[in-house]
C-alpha positions in Angstrom: 0.0 0.0 0.0 1.2 3.5 -0.9 1.6 5.9 1.9 -0.1 9.3 1.3 1.2 12.7 2.3 -1.0 14.9 4.4 -1.8 17.0 1.3 -2.8 13.9 -0.6 -5.0 12.6 2.3 -6.7 16.0 2.5 -7.3 16.1 -1.3 -8.8 12.6 -1.1 -11.2 13.7 1.7 -12.1 16.8 -0.4 -12.9 14.5 -3.4 -15.5 12.8 -1.1 -17.1 16.1 -0.1 -15.4 16.4 3.3 -14.6 20.1 4.0 -11.3 20.1 5.9 -7.9 21.6 5.9 -4.4 20.2 6.6 -4.6 21.1 10.3 -8.0 19.4 10.7 -6.8 16.2 9.0 -3.6 16.2 11.1 -5.7 16.5 14.2 -7.9 13.6 13.1 -4.8 11.5 12.7 -3.4 12.6 16.1 -6.6 11.9 17.9 -7.0 8.5 16.1 -10.1 9.3 14.1 -8.1 8.5 11.0 -6.0 5.4 11.8 -2.5 5.1 10.5 -1.1 1.9 9.0 2.5 0.9 9.8 3.6 2.7 6.7 1.6 5.9 7.4 -1.7 7.2 6.1 -3.1 5.0 3.3 -6.1 5.3 1.0 -7.7 2.4 2.7 -7.4 4.1 6.1 -9.0 7.2 4.7 -11.8 5.1 3.2 -12.3 3.4 6.6 -12.7 6.9 8.1 -15.4 7.8 5.6 
């Protein structure tokens, strides 16, 4: 699985109609709302969040 940058993760969320910015996505990761895989943020983990 390819690891996403914070910018790519934010863009993916935008493409699903989620209004957020980099800081919001980073906070979701820190608080565990978006789970990280061993290799970082993945498309699958973003989809799980959705």
